[in-house]
N, CA, C and O of each residue as an XYZ file, in Angstrom:
608
protein
N       9.464    -10.917     -8.142
C       8.955    -10.205     -7.494
C       7.561    -10.233     -6.916
O       6.844     -9.236     -6.829
N       7.195    -11.586     -6.483
C       5.987    -11.756     -5.786
C       6.299    -11.041     -3.871
O       7.211    -11.182     -3.057
N       5.073    -10.344     -3.878
C       5.216     -9.798     -2.759
C       5.761     -8.450     -2.495
O       5.499     -7.842     -1.457
N       6.537     -7.968     -3.455
C       7.497     -7.157     -3.267
C       6.531     -5.618     -3.388
O       5.349     -5.532     -3.723
N       7.378     -4.606     -3.036
C       6.229     -3.165     -3.533
C       7.451     -2.490     -4.552
O       8.668     -2.438     -4.373
N       6.691     -2.048     -5.578
C       7.379     -1.397     -6.836
C       6.782      0.351     -6.774
O       5.569      0.543     -6.858
N       7.540      1.286     -6.655
C       6.757      2.151     -6.396
C       7.360      3.168     -8.000
O       8.542      3.510     -7.996
N       6.700      3.459     -8.923
C       6.743      3.878    -10.205
C       6.464      5.364    -10.565
O       5.347      5.726    -10.933
N       7.473      6.174    -10.452
C       6.753      7.398    -10.830
C       6.725      7.835    -12.408
O       7.713      7.610    -13.107
N       5.986      8.237    -12.748
C       5.262      8.341    -14.209
C       4.851      7.554    -14.796
O       4.824      7.669    -16.022
N       4.191      6.043    -13.941
C       3.481      4.754    -13.968
C       2.582      4.542    -14.455
O       2.218      3.370    -14.558
N       1.681      5.791    -15.072
C       0.309      5.713    -15.862
C       0.567      5.571    -16.982
O       0.129      4.660    -17.686
N       1.291      6.414    -17.317
C       1.959      6.116    -19.262
C       2.715      6.131    -19.644
O       3.758      6.520    -19.118
N       2.582      5.692    -20.831
C       3.963      5.059    -21.703
C       4.924      4.045    -20.972
O       4.449      3.078    -20.375
N       5.891      4.211    -21.011
C       6.683      3.366    -20.677
C       6.853      3.184    -19.112
O       7.296      2.196    -18.527
N       6.403      4.351    -18.586
C       6.314      3.870    -17.012
C       4.531      2.639    -16.454
O       4.268      1.867    -15.531
N       3.855      3.128    -17.602
C       2.848      1.880    -17.913
C       3.171      0.545    -17.916
O       2.830     -0.420    -17.232
N       4.405      0.830    -19.471
C       4.432     -1.187    -19.144
C       5.203     -1.518    -18.330
O       5.270     -2.747    -18.340
N       6.271     -0.804    -17.123
C       6.857     -0.950    -16.211
C       5.939     -1.280    -15.456
O       5.899     -2.502    -15.317
N       5.037     -0.637    -14.798
C       3.908     -0.665    -13.969
C       3.477     -2.014    -14.110
O       3.701     -2.645    -13.077
N       2.738     -2.944    -15.345
C       2.459     -3.611    -15.391
C       3.210     -4.938    -15.956
O       2.717     -5.998    -16.342
N       4.672     -4.493    -15.869
C       5.383     -5.957    -16.018
C       5.972     -5.738    -14.364
O       6.978     -6.447    -14.397
N       5.933     -5.400    -13.546
C       6.046     -5.636    -12.253
C       4.997     -6.253    -11.827
O       5.145     -7.262    -11.136
N       3.463     -5.678    -12.216
C       2.159     -6.104    -11.546
C       2.102     -8.001    -12.354
O       1.315     -8.874    -11.990
N       2.757     -8.093    -13.029
C       2.927     -9.636    -13.818
C       3.431    -10.343    -12.958
O       2.887    -11.376    -12.568
N       4.788     -9.825    -12.419
C       5.838    -10.677    -11.931
C       4.947    -10.755    -10.044
O       5.572    -11.155     -9.062
N       3.895    -10.417     -9.999
C       3.773    -10.480     -8.726
C       3.967     -9.118     -7.644
O       3.848     -9.080     -6.420
N       4.268     -8.174     -8.504
C       4.695     -7.209     -7.361
C       3.371     -6.293     -6.800
O       2.276     -6.447     -7.340
N       3.485     -5.681     -6.088
C       2.436     -4.632     -5.495
C       3.007     -3.650     -6.342
O       4.203     -3.702     -6.628
N       1.960     -2.401     -6.942
C       2.795     -1.566     -7.683
C       1.915     -0.469     -6.921
O       0.889     -0.771     -6.312
N       2.356      0.678     -7.002
C       2.316      2.400     -6.489
C       2.258      3.089     -7.962
O       3.205      2.835     -8.707
N       1.760      3.499     -8.193
C       1.714      4.442     -9.894
C       1.662      5.647     -9.409
O       0.653      6.149     -8.915
N       2.764      6.188     -9.525
C       2.665      8.113     -9.527
C       2.435      8.596    -10.349
O       2.825      8.094    -11.403
N       1.654      9.880    -10.399
C       0.885     10.751    -11.289
C       1.145     12.249    -10.771
O       1.241     12.714     -9.636
N       1.224     12.855    -12.128
C       0.943     14.227    -11.464
C      -0.404     14.851    -11.856
O      -0.985     15.550    -11.026
N      -0.845     14.679    -12.860
C      -1.943     15.386    -13.593
C      -2.998     14.469    -14.220
O      -4.096     14.844    -14.631
N      -2.371     12.817    -14.244
C      -3.474     12.091    -15.445
C      -3.975     11.151    -14.361
O      -3.594      9.981    -14.348
N      -4.778     11.604    -13.496
C      -5.350     10.942    -12.074
C      -6.276      9.598    -13.157
O      -6.064      8.391    -13.040
N      -7.480     10.347    -14.348
C      -8.152      8.852    -15.076
C      -7.071      7.502    -15.677
O      -7.442      6.329    -15.632
N      -5.695      7.934    -16.233
C      -4.831      7.066    -16.580
C      -4.147      6.345    -15.584
O      -3.574      5.267    -15.742
N      -4.230      6.940    -14.643
C      -3.316      6.191    -12.890
C      -4.338      5.199    -13.087
O      -4.177      4.151    -13.712
N      -5.756      5.707    -12.335
C      -6.761      4.479    -11.980
C      -6.642      3.504    -13.284
O      -6.391      2.342    -12.965
N      -6.742      3.687    -14.401
C      -6.631      2.960    -15.579
C      -5.581      1.656    -15.418
O      -6.062      0.531    -15.289
N      -4.184      1.849    -15.431
C      -3.358      0.906    -14.955
C      -3.495      0.422    -13.909
O      -3.217     -0.775    -13.837
N      -4.014      1.183    -12.559
C      -4.154      0.564    -11.824
C      -5.357     -0.574    -12.055
O      -5.093     -1.702    -11.639
N      -6.632     -0.370    -12.672
C      -7.099     -1.252    -12.953
C      -6.439     -2.614    -13.641
O      -6.329     -3.779    -13.261
N      -6.106     -1.987    -14.683
C      -4.709     -3.464    -15.408
C      -4.055     -4.093    -14.433
O      -3.920     -5.299    -14.226
N      -3.581     -2.978    -13.738
C      -2.404     -3.541    -12.759
C      -3.022     -5.166    -11.864
O      -2.568     -6.310    -11.852
N      -4.198     -4.546    -11.223
C      -5.054     -5.227    -10.666
C      -5.325     -6.891    -11.300
O      -5.017     -7.935    -10.727
N      -5.881     -6.767    -12.421
C      -6.090     -7.640    -13.156
C      -5.020     -8.822    -13.155
O      -5.534     -9.886    -13.499
N      -3.899     -8.892    -12.907
C      -2.744    -10.056    -12.396
C      -2.875     -9.764    -10.955
O      -1.797     -9.715    -10.362
N      -3.686     -9.606    -10.413
C      -4.127    -10.452     -9.082
C      -3.104     -9.442     -7.649
O      -2.881     -9.761     -6.481
N      -2.721     -8.249     -8.409
C      -1.821     -7.945     -7.062
C      -3.003     -6.625     -6.888
O      -4.107     -6.430     -7.397
N      -2.008     -5.720     -5.732
C      -2.773     -4.980     -5.553
C      -1.828     -3.660     -6.175
O      -0.663     -3.656     -6.574
N      -2.640     -2.776     -6.098
C      -2.277     -1.559     -7.192
C      -3.024     -0.129     -6.661
O      -4.232     -0.007     -6.453
N      -1.855      1.058     -6.476
C      -2.283      2.204     -5.351
C      -1.803      3.350     -6.339
O      -0.627      3.612     -6.590
N      -2.754      3.890     -6.777
C      -1.935      5.422     -7.900
C      -2.165      6.462     -6.684
O      -3.199      6.515     -6.019
N      -1.017      7.289     -6.503
C      -1.050      8.321     -5.908
C      -0.286      9.549     -6.816
O       0.593      9.405     -7.666
N      -0.904     10.758     -6.357
C      -0.914     11.979     -6.739
C       0.532     12.289     -5.984
O       0.755     12.319     -4.774
N       1.369     12.492     -7.007
C       2.275     13.882     -5.691
C       3.282     14.305     -7.605
O       3.466     13.618     -8.610
N       3.612     15.571     -7.269
C       4.836     16.212     -8.515
C       5.567     15.829     -7.483
O       5.474     15.947     -6.261
N       6.631     15.140     -8.532
C       8.260     14.639     -7.745
C       8.894     15.883     -7.900
O       9.927     15.918     -7.231
N       8.711     16.741     -8.418
C       9.807     17.769     -8.061
C       9.657     18.826     -6.767
O      10.530     19.579     -6.337
N       8.352     18.663     -6.301
C       8.263     18.784     -4.795
C       8.823     17.739     -3.879
O       8.449     16.599     -4.155
N       9.682     17.862     -2.788
C      10.123     17.311     -1.752
C       8.651     16.912     -1.048
O       8.064     15.830     -1.057
N       8.396     17.783     -0.630
C       6.811     17.595      0.452
C       6.049     16.663     -0.118
O       5.826     15.576      0.414
N       5.616     17.000     -1.185
C       4.666     15.862     -2.106
C       5.236     14.515     -2.247
O       4.536     13.507     -2.144
N       6.689     14.480     -2.518
C       7.077     13.364     -2.351
C       7.002     12.522     -1.175
O       6.502     11.398     -1.114
N       7.632     13.282     -0.112
C       7.354     12.837      0.943
C       5.834     12.387      1.519
O       5.778     11.363      2.201
N       5.043     12.875      1.346
C       3.549     12.385      1.403
C       3.289     11.246      0.226
O       2.255     10.591      0.356
N       3.735     11.091     -0.372
C       3.626     10.042     -1.619
C       4.042      8.522     -1.115
O       3.406      7.484     -1.299
N       5.727      8.762     -0.191
C       6.117      8.025      0.502
C       5.253      7.310      1.686
O       4.965      6.165      2.036
N       5.054      8.408      2.022
C       3.974      7.924      3.502
C       2.460      7.329      3.095
O       1.794      6.714      3.928
N       1.978      7.574      1.715
C       0.771      6.759      1.938
C       0.892      5.126      1.152
O       0.035      4.247      1.053
N       2.440      5.173      0.628
C       2.857      3.737      0.291
C       2.912      2.759      1.388
O       2.499      1.602      1.470
N       3.711      3.754      2.450
C       4.118      2.706      4.009
C       2.976      2.726      4.511
O       2.967      1.766      5.283
N       1.682      3.394      4.564
C       0.557      3.275      5.112
C      -0.242      2.100      4.408
O      -0.829      1.215      5.030
N      -0.184      2.215      2.934
C      -0.739      0.673      2.206
C      -0.282     -0.524      2.405
O      -0.908     -1.483      2.858
N       1.560     -0.455      1.839
C       2.094     -1.431      1.835
C       3.332     -1.677      2.823
O       3.915     -2.761      2.838
N       3.660     -0.714      3.561
C       4.316     -0.785      4.629
C       6.081     -1.288      4.453
O       6.906     -1.787      5.219
N       6.086     -0.942      3.335
C       7.562     -0.872      2.540
C       7.503     -0.694      0.953
O       6.636     -1.045      0.152
N       8.665     -0.059      0.779
C       9.118      0.079     -0.923
C      10.380     -0.708     -0.813
O      11.219     -0.389      0.030
N      10.596     -1.902     -1.762
C      11.049     -2.784     -2.224
C      12.036     -2.391     -4.053
O      13.093     -2.846     -4.491
N      11.246     -1.592     -4.523
C      11.583     -1.552     -5.698
C      11.305      0.565     -6.640
O      10.230      0.810     -7.187
N      12.119      1.349     -6.603
C      11.852      3.125     -6.903
C      12.336      2.547     -8.358
O      13.188      1.700     -8.626
N      11.378      3.407     -9.289
C      11.803      3.494    -10.427
C      11.436      4.763    -10.678
O      10.312      5.235    -10.506
N      12.349      5.286    -11.067
C      12.145      7.083    -11.481
C      12.067      7.485    -13.020
O      12.940      7.799    -13.829
N      10.409      7.328    -13.130
C      10.490      7.690    -14.602
C       9.642      8.755    -14.853
O       9.175      8.962    -15.973
N       9.355      9.613    -13.652
C       8.740     10.738    -14.569
C       9.561     11.729    -15.491
O      10.714     12.141    -15.360
N       8.624     11.980    -16.448
C       9.458     12.975    -16.836
C       8.356     14.129    -17.572
O       7.244     13.634    -17.382
N       8.183     15.453    -18.331
C       7.489     16.519    -18.771
C       7.692     16.042    -19.547
O       8.790     15.514    -19.370
N       7.200     15.746    -20.767
C       7.025     15.021    -22.834
C       6.598     16.493    -22.999
O       5.402     16.764    -22.895
N       7.612     17.579    -23.279
C       7.183     18.813    -23.605
C       8.014     19.118    -24.497
O       9.036     18.432    -24.510
N       7.898     20.109    -25.430
C       9.346     20.621    -26.635
C      10.053     21.681    -26.168
O       9.541     22.801    -26.184
N      11.197     21.494    -25.739
C      11.590     23.135    -24.783
C      12.565     23.438    -25.994
O      13.643     22.854    -26.107
N      12.045     24.535    -27.029
C      12.980     24.991    -28.115
C      14.219     25.623    -27.924
O      14.222     26.489    -27.049
N      15.354     25.397    -28.566
C      16.676     25.999    -28.599
C      16.921     27.015    -29.846
O      16.234     27.232    -30.845
N      17.584     27.303    -29.613
C      18.111     28.461    -28.511
C      16.925     28.978    -27.471
O      15.796     28.507    -27.609
N      17.187     29.943    -26.440
C      15.807     30.099    -25.763
C      16.242     31.391    -25.304
O      17.360     31.789    -24.979
N      15.156     31.946    -25.346
C      15.961     33.686    -24.243
C      14.960     33.375    -22.441
O      15.199     34.111    -21.484
N      13.958     32.248    -22.346
C      13.224     32.368    -21.237
C      13.514     30.818    -20.698
O      13.197     29.885    -21.436
N      14.090     30.570    -19.471
C      14.152     29.279    -19.471
C      13.219     28.474    -17.956
O      13.533     27.545    -17.211
N      12.290     29.164    -18.007
C      11.197     28.557    -17.064
C      10.510     26.948    -17.731
O      10.172     26.186    -16.826
N      10.320     26.476    -18.972
C      10.171     25.393    -19.569
C      11.149     24.423    -18.921
O      10.995     23.415    -18.231
N      12.515     25.271    -19.519
C      13.615     24.095    -19.445
C      13.993     23.941    -18.044
O      14.748     23.017    -17.744
N      13.572     24.710    -17.188
C      13.860     24.258    -15.549
C      12.679     23.619    -15.022
O      12.787     23.052    -13.934
N      11.555     23.620    -15.626
C      10.989     22.998    -15.394
C      10.664     21.071    -15.564
O       9.917     20.251    -15.031
N      11.444     21.067    -16.341
C      11.671     19.441    -17.229
C      12.821     18.935    -16.534
O      12.955     17.716    -16.426
N      14.039     20.077    -15.836
C      14.942     19.348    -14.870
C      14.518     18.994    -13.892
O      14.757     17.839    -13.540
N      13.556     20.036    -12.907
C      13.035     19.886    -11.772
C      12.754     18.586    -11.583
O      13.178     17.871    -10.675
N      11.765     18.190    -12.780
C      11.340     16.570    -12.376
C      12.337     15.640    -12.538
O      12.684     14.752    -11.759
N      13.044     16.113    -14.329
C      13.730     14.645    -13.932
C      14.833     14.450    -13.100
O      14.816     13.482    -12.341
N      15.754     15.181    -13.115
C      16.818     15.440    -12.040
C      16.429     15.647    -10.381
O      16.846     14.858     -9.533
N      15.414     17.038     -9.989
C      15.406     17.013     -9.248
C      14.147     16.010     -8.635
O      14.247     16.286     -7.439
N      13.286     15.246     -8.705
C      12.681     14.034     -8.507
C      13.003     13.378     -8.647
O      12.124     12.596     -8.283
N      14.220     12.503     -9.164
C      14.857     11.246     -9.071
C      15.641     11.792     -7.593
O      15.785     10.892     -6.766
N      16.067     12.927     -7.255
C      16.562     12.954     -6.109
C      15.648     13.117     -5.066
O      15.936     12.701     -3.944
N      14.953     13.478     -5.213
C      13.627     13.604     -3.691
C      13.109     12.192     -3.401
O      12.961     11.827     -2.235
N      12.810     11.338     -4.506
C      12.259     10.243     -4.478
C      13.440      9.459     -3.935
O      13.396      9.149     -2.744
N      14.294      9.169     -4.526
C      15.286      8.330     -3.936
C      16.045      8.515     -2.443
O      16.523      7.670     -1.687
N      15.952      9.976     -2.341
C      16.317     10.419     -0.871
C      15.155     10.257      0.074
O      15.349     10.101      1.279
N      14.124     10.287     -0.380
C      12.699      9.562      0.614
C      12.597      8.354      1.020
O      12.091      8.041      2.097
N      13.403      7.012     -0.393
C      13.483      5.805      0.252
C      14.630      5.146      0.454
O      14.657      4.062      1.036
N      15.146      5.439      0.228
C      16.478      4.649      0.892
C      16.712      4.853      2.322
O      17.348      3.859      2.674
N      16.577      5.431      3.084
C      16.561      4.973      4.082
C      15.803      3.886      4.458
O      16.288      3.102      5.274
N      14.496      3.662      3.927
C      13.951      2.895      3.984
C      14.121      1.188      3.710
O      13.689      0.204      4.310
N      14.933      1.362      2.554
C      15.796      0.402      1.655
C      16.892     -0.225      2.379
O      17.067     -1.442      2.421
N      17.635      0.660      2.956
C      19.051      0.900      4.010
C      18.249      0.182      5.217
O      18.642     -0.975      5.370
N      17.537      0.451      5.842
C      16.573     -0.427      7.347
C      16.237     -1.439      6.590
O      17.057     -2.200      7.104
N      15.560     -2.305      5.551
C      15.234     -3.406      5.180
C      16.443     -4.278      4.911
O      16.459     -5.509      4.939
N      17.338     -3.557      4.676
C      18.863     -4.132      3.988
C      18.302     -4.917      2.641
O      18.350     -6.143      2.543
N      17.719     -3.974      1.528
C      17.070     -4.861      1.154
C      16.436     -3.780      0.132
O      15.748     -2.909      0.666
N      16.636     -3.714     -1.772
C      15.857     -2.676     -2.261
C      16.919     -2.034     -3.754
O      18.146     -1.940     -3.802
N      16.404     -1.858     -4.290
C      17.058     -1.044     -6.124
C      16.030      0.311     -5.832
O      15.037      0.616     -5.173
N      17.286      1.058     -7.092
C      16.702      2.070     -7.643
C      16.720      2.207     -8.972
O      17.662      1.568     -9.441
N      16.188      2.674     -9.653
C      16.383      2.465    -11.139
C      15.753      4.034    -11.912
O      14.729      4.711    -11.814
N      16.992      4.092    -12.663
C      16.402      6.019    -13.349
C      16.767      5.484    -14.480
O      17.651      4.727    -14.880
N      15.360      6.386    -15.146
C      15.282      5.893    -16.720
C      14.982      7.604    -17.190
O      14.579      8.605    -16.598
N      15.262      7.401    -18.061
C      15.211      9.038    -18.972
C      14.863      8.416    -20.695
O      15.284      7.504    -21.405
N      13.849      9.527    -20.807
C      13.539      9.218    -22.393
C      15.080      9.497    -22.950
O      15.969     10.151    -22.404
N      15.105      8.734    -24.308
C      16.452      9.289    -25.040
C      16.367     10.182    -26.015
O      17.335     10.582    -26.661
N      14.821     10.657    -26.221
C      14.762     11.826    -27.111
C      15.401     13.222    -26.641
O      15.759     14.169    -27.341
N      15.436     13.064    -25.227
C      16.150     14.146    -24.736
C      17.638     14.466    -25.097
O      18.183     15.480    -24.660
N      18.294     13.550    -25.928
C      19.153     13.749    -26.340
C      19.341     14.271    -27.632
O      20.353     14.669    -28.207
N      18.143     14.188    -27.978
C      18.219     14.314    -29.692
C      18.563     15.483    -30.424
O      19.013     16.437    -29.789
N      18.470     15.540    -31.259
C      19.519     17.289    -31.720
C      18.160     17.974    -32.509
O      17.445     17.387    -33.322
N      18.052     18.990    -32.165
C      17.125     20.071    -32.402
C      17.556     21.101    -33.573
O      18.596     21.759    -33.601
N      16.724     21.093    -34.341
C      17.458     22.033    -35.358
C      17.500     23.559    -34.867
O      16.730     23.929    -33.981
N      18.332     24.352    -35.409
C      18.327     25.342    -35.014
C      17.239     26.289    -35.085
O      16.932     27.088    -34.201
N      16.488     26.082    -36.597
C      15.383     27.009    -37.026
C      13.767     26.217    -36.219
O      12.649     26.609    -36.553
N      13.934     25.348    -35.402
C      12.880     24.552    -34.391
C      11.881     23.947    -35.031
O      10.791     23.638    -34.548
N      12.285     23.767    -36.205
C      11.195     22.982    -36.808
C      11.784     21.556    -37.118
O      11.073     20.693    -37.632
């Protein structure tokens, strides 16, 4: 991964942070996407830089294709390429079931599904032009956990 560029959505926390630091340890320059966790993203960037690589925290709501386009533009301005995209953004929020109002569920899906499509769509032309690249989609397995009908 020496000198490759990895863009990790949700790269500031939990699994995303571990993935970011693994890429950095392997010599990749990392772009750490975050939505609201600027402080955590900067902390993760500092930890990545300790491995001797460049790290760029970039704020973007991946459910918004225009924000994703801007994030990719910033990545290209800084590094000139994207070699790996990890779609790892997720909203870690409980969504009760059954529901009467779907806005929470729709937000979760907008981030996980639409966000992965927006990001992949934005970097695929770059990877095709480079004739190299990888897109990795991950999701938290807890999404498949059974929720008791009483919500407890």
